[in-house]
C-alpha positions in Angstrom: 82.9 93.1 118.2 82.7 90.6 115.4 79.8 91.2 113.0 78.9 87.7 111.7 75.4 87.6 110.2 73.0 85.0 108.8 71.9 85.2 105.1 69.5 83.7 102.7 71.8 81.2 101.0 71.5 79.6 97.6 72.3 75.9 97.8 71.7 72.6 96.0 68.4 70.7 96.4 68.8 67.8 98.8 68.8 65.0 96.3 71.6 66.6 94.2 73.9 68.1 96.8 76.3 65.1 96.6 76.5 65.7 92.9 76.8 69.5 92.9 79.4 70.3 95.7 82.9 70.0 94.4 86.5 70.5 95.5 88.2 73.7 94.4 89.0 73.5 90.7 92.7 73.9 91.5 92.6 70.5 93.2 91.9 68.5 90.0 94.4 67.4 87.5 93.5 68.1 83.8 92.4 64.5 83.1 90.5 64.1 86.4 88.7 67.4 85.8 87.6 66.4 82.3 86.4 63.0 83.6 84.3 64.8 86.4 82.8 67.2 83.8 81.9 64.4 81.4 80.4 62.1 84.0 78.4 64.5 86.1 76.1 67.1 84.6 75.4 68.6 88.1 78.8 69.2 89.4 79.6 72.9 90.3 82.7 72.4 88.2 80.4 73.1 85.2 79.8 76.6 86.5 83.5 77.2 86.9 84.2 75.6 83.5 81.1 76.7 81.6 82.2 76.0 78.0 83.6 72.5 78.5 80.7 70.9 76.5 81.4 73.3 73.6 84.9 71.8 73.1 86.3 75.3 72.6 87.4 76.9 75.9 87.5 80.6 76.5 90.6 81.9 78.3 90.3 81.8 82.1 89.9 85.2 83.7 88.7 87.0 80.6 85.4 88.9 80.5 84.0 86.3 78.1 84.8 83.5 80.5 83.4 85.3 83.5 80.1 86.1 81.7 79.8 82.4 80.8 80.3 81.5 84.4 77.6 83.9 85.4 75.2 82.4 82.8 75.9 78.8 83.8 75.2 79.7 87.4 71.9 81.2 86.4 71.1 78.1 84.3 71.7 75.9 87.3 69.2 78.1 89.3 66.6 78.1 86.5 66.8 74.3 86.2 66.0 73.9 89.8 69.4 72.5 90.8 69.7 75.3 93.4 67.1 76.7 95.8 67.2 79.8 97.9 66.3 79.9 101.6 63.5 82.3 102.5 64.7 83.4 105.9 68.2 84.6 107.1 70.0 81.4 108.2 73.2 80.3 109.8 74.4 77.1 108.3 75.9 74.6 110.7 78.5 72.5 108.8 80.3 69.4 109.8 83.1 67.5 108.0 84.5 64.2 109.0 87.8 63.3 107.4 90.6 60.9 108.3 89.3 60.5 111.8 89.0 64.2 112.5 85.6 66.0 113.0 85.4 69.7 112.2 82.2 71.6 113.1 81.6 75.3 112.2 79.2 77.9 111.0 78.8 79.2 107.4 77.8 82.9 107.6 78.7 86.3 106.3 81.0 88.9 107.8 81.3 92.6 107.1 84.1 94.1 105.0 84.3 96.8 107.7 85.6 94.1 110.0 88.4 93.5 107.5 89.2 97.2 107.3 89.1 97.9 111.1 91.2 94.9 112.1 88.5 92.8 113.8 89.4 90.3 111.1 93.1 89.5 111.7 95.5 88.4 108.9 98.8 86.6 108.9 99.6 86.4 105.2 100.6 88.9 102.6 98.4 89.1 99.5 99.3 89.7 95.9 97.7 92.8 94.3 97.3 91.1 90.9 95.5 88.1 92.4 93.3 90.3 94.5 92.3 92.2 91.3 91.5 89.0 89.4 89.3 87.7 92.2 87.6 91.0 92.5 86.8 91.0 88.7 85.4 87.5 89.1 83.0 88.5 91.9 82.1 91.7 90.1 80.9 89.9 87.0 79.7 86.6 88.3 77.8 88.2 91.3 78.1 85.2 93.6 80.5 83.9 96.2 80.7 80.1 96.4 83.9 79.4 98.3 83.9 80.6 101.9 87.0 82.0 103.6 88.1 79.8 106.5 88.0 81.7 109.8 88.6 80.7 113.4 87.3 82.3 116.6 87.8 81.7 120.3 85.5 79.0 121.6 82.3 80.5 123.0 79.9 78.6 125.3 76.8 80.2 123.9 77.6 79.4 120.3 78.7 75.9 121.3 75.3 75.3 123.0 73.3 76.3 119.9 75.6 74.1 117.8 75.2 71.1 120.1 71.4 71.5 120.1 71.2 71.3 116.3 73.7 68.5 116.1 71.2 66.4 118.0 68.5 67.1 115.3 68.1 65.7 111.8 70.5 67.3 109.3 69.5 68.9 106.0 72.3 67.2 104.2 74.4 64.1 105.0 76.6 62.8 102.2 80.0 61.3 101.6 82.1 62.3 98.6 84.4 60.0 96.6 87.4 61.1 98.6 85.8 59.4 101.6 84.9 62.7 103.3 81.6 63.0 105.1 79.7 66.3 104.9 76.7 67.3 107.1 74.7 70.5 107.1 72.0 71.9 109.4 69.9 75.1 109.1 69.9 77.4 112.1 66.9 79.6 111.0 64.6 80.0 114.0 64.3 83.7 115.0 65.4 82.9 118.6 68.5 81.0 117.6 69.5 83.4 114.9 69.2 86.4 117.2 71.2 84.6 119.9 74.0 83.6 117.5 74.4 87.1 116.2 74.7 88.4 119.8 77.1 85.7 120.8 79.4 86.4 117.8 79.2 90.1 118.8 80.9 89.1 122.1 84.0 88.1 120.1 86.7 90.8 119.8 88.6 89.3 116.9 88.4 86.5 114.3 91.3 85.1 112.4 91.7 84.1 108.8 93.0 80.6 108.7 92.8 80.2 104.9 91.6 82.6 102.2 93.5 85.8 102.5 93.1 86.7 98.8 89.4 86.0 98.9 89.0 88.3 101.9 91.0 91.0 100.3 89.2 90.8 97.0 85.8 91.0 98.6 86.9 94.0 100.6 88.2 95.7 97.5 84.9 95.0 95.7 82.8 96.4 98.5 85.0 99.5 98.7 84.8 100.2 95.0 81.0 99.7 94.9 80.6 102.0 97.8 82.5 104.7 96.0 80.6 104.1 92.8 77.2 104.2 94.5 78.1 107.3 96.7 75.2 106.7 99.1 74.9 103.2 100.6 73.0 101.9 103.6 75.5 99.2 104.7 73.0 96.5 104.1 73.9 96.0 100.4 75.3 92.5 99.8 78.6 93.9 98.6 79.2 95.0 102.2 79.6 91.4 103.2 81.4 88.2 102.2 81.1 84.5 102.7 83.0 82.7 105.4 82.9 79.5 107.4 83.7 80.1 111.1 85.3 77.4 113.2 86.0 77.6 116.9 89.8 77.3 117.5 89.3 73.8 119.1 87.8 72.5 115.8 90.5 73.5 113.4 93.6 71.5 112.8 96.9 73.0 111.6 99.1 70.5 109.8 102.8 70.9 108.9 103.6 72.3 105.5 106.8 70.6 104.4 109.5 71.3 101.7 111.1 69.2 99.0 114.0 70.4 96.9 115.2 69.2 93.5 119.0 69.2 94.0 121.7 70.0 96.5 122.9 73.1 94.8 126.0 71.3 93.3 127.0 69.8 96.6 127.7 66.1 97.3 125.6 64.5 100.1 128.7 64.6 102.3 129.4 68.2 101.6 125.7 69.1 102.2 125.5 67.4 105.6 128.8 69.0 106.6 127.5 72.4 105.7 124.3 72.1 107.7 126.2 70.9 110.7 127.3 74.5 111.2 123.8 75.1 112.6 122.3 71.7 113.3 123.0 68.6 115.3 122.5 65.9 112.7 121.4 62.4 113.8 120.9 59.6 111.2 117.8 57.4 111.7 118.3 55.3 108.6 115.1 53.4 107.5 113.2 54.6 110.6 110.8 57.4 109.8 111.6 60.5 111.9 108.8 63.0 112.5 109.4 66.2 114.5 107.6 66.3 117.9 108.6 69.9 118.9 109.6 73.3 117.6 113.1 73.8 116.1 113.5 70.1 115.3 113.3 69.0 111.7 113.2 65.8 109.8 115.2 65.3 106.6 115.0 62.5 104.0 118.0 62.1 101.8 119.6 59.2 99.9 117.2 56.6 101.3 117.8 57.7 104.9 115.9 59.7 107.5 117.7 62.3 109.6 116.9 64.3 112.7 118.0 68.0 112.6 118.2 69.9 115.9 119.1 73.6 115.8 122.2 74.4 117.9 121.9 76.7 120.9 121.8 80.4 120.1 120.3 80.1 116.6 116.7 81.1 117.6 115.2 84.2 119.3 111.8 83.0 120.5 110.8 86.6 121.3 110.5 87.3 117.6 107.1 85.9 116.3 108.1 85.4 112.7 111.8 84.8 112.9 111.2 81.9 115.4 108.9 80.0 113.1 110.4 76.8 111.8 109.5 77.7 108.2 111.6 80.8 108.6 114.5 79.0 110.3 114.7 76.3 107.7 115.1 79.0 105.0 117.5 81.0 107.1 119.9 78.2 107.9 119.5 75.7 105.0 117.3 76.6 102.0 118.9 80.0 101.4 122.6 79.8 102.4 123.2 76.2 101.5 120.7 75.3 98.8 120.6 78.8 97.2 116.8 79.2 97.4 116.2 82.9 97.8 112.4 83.2 97.1 110.0 80.4 97.9 107.3 82.0 95.8 109.3 82.0 92.5 112.1 79.3 92.8 110.9 76.2 90.9 113.5 74.0 92.6 111.4 73.9 95.7 108.0 72.2 96.2 105.6 71.9 99.1 103.9 68.9 100.6 101.0 69.2 103.1 101.4 67.3 106.4 98.0 65.7 105.9 99.7 63.3 103.4 102.0 62.0 106.1 105.8 61.5 106.2 105.5 58.7 103.7 104.7 61.2 101.0 108.0 63.0 101.7 109.9 59.7 101.1 107.8 59.1 98.0 108.6 62.5 96.5 112.3 61.8 96.8 112.3 58.1 95.9 109.9 58.3 92.9 109.7 61.9 91.8 112.1 64.6 90.8 113.2 65.8 94.3 116.6 65.1 95.9 115.9 66.0 99.6 112.8 66.5 101.8 112.4 68.4 105.0 109.6 67.9 107.6 108.5 70.6 110.0 106.7 70.7 113.3 103.2 72.3 112.7 102.5 75.9 113.7 100.4 76.1 116.8 97.2 78.1 116.9 98.6 80.5 119.5 101.5 81.2 117.2 99.2 82.0 114.3 97.1 84.3 116.5 100.2 86.0 118.0 101.6 86.8 114.5 98.2 88.2 113.4 97.7 90.2 116.6 101.2 91.8 116.2 100.5 92.6 112.5 103.3 90.3 111.3 103.3 88.1 108.2 104.2 84.4 108.0 106.6 83.1 105.3 104.8 81.5 102.3 103.4 78.0 102.7 103.8 77.9 106.5 100.5 76.3 107.4 98.1 73.7 106.0 94.8 74.2 107.7 91.9 71.7 107.6 89.1 71.3 106.8 89.0 72.3 103.1 85.6 73.3 102.0 83.6 72.3 99.0 82.5 74.9 96.4 78.8 75.3 95.7 77.6 73.9 99.0 76.2 77.2 100.2 76.4 80.3 97.9 76.1 84.0 98.8 74.5 86.0 96.1 75.9 89.5 95.5 73.0 90.7 93.3 70.1 90.0 95.7 69.1 91.4 99.1 70.5 89.6 102.2 
């Protein structure tokens, strides 16, 4: 049974929400970030970059920086930029982007669900990154960027969502990237009780994006339990922030690869080498995009190609080894192009499918890459099967939408639920 609970969130006042909520700081280039910070005193980026106005930046991740983040967050609260809801609330969130509508629930889940396997994972985490995120939470005492979860569609939850979608929203704003954001408060005692019960019907939820944030929150809770000795289970550190989308509301895009060189091979030698495992069809100027598993697109020397794996190259009974991301590495990236580790080799880059096939062409024609490969996106049932069987996907296998804004709803770790 999934324990997904309401909480008293901290969030921007209505007239400033469009100014406060920001993309993750990693999504901004240096110049763009500086422009945002100079032009908008309310952006949550000031909390993450608390000493920008001083002109002398502290080192990211240091205790000094984390304390400044904490103080800037408290400053925002003291200045009335944020408010706190007085009753436990589920936050109904909707994002409309590029013709897609995503509707889910912002809530908290228990770290016990992470430890007991109710929360299913499909990605391996790095201990050092877990530790750094744990330190951030420990010092800053707030969680502002929810983990992205998915759950099997549930009629009861959907009915409550539909009822609130027909009512006036608390927030409705569009950001400069042309994405519309809407938020409703589900805070009536009857609906809150029903939501908690309905979520309890669900046997498993799946992390779609945010494995390191999940792991770091679980580590923090475990350490604080050990430190406190006695705990009731209701302390905020026993929970962490998530946004929960029914499976039908999430979209998994392809996550494609671009490579800087052909590992010393000529174009002719490279194509000859991959023909050992692929049927290669040249499409010329006509963009080719895979429409099924085990078929890849390739853009090389101003031409598109269709790559079809030859018979006997795939065992579909193996959840991970039958993924196209694995097969591309197995048959091309490693043996032909000499890329052994996707995490560390700087010759390979990654392009999300949300940018379209044109971006693969652009990366080769105008940037530093020699060849691009397009993959068919992982399907939801594949992701779930890998998580259910305790397997791990290769790095950069899925690009999941929607991407959430930081500072839209905050979960405080230093105040009662």
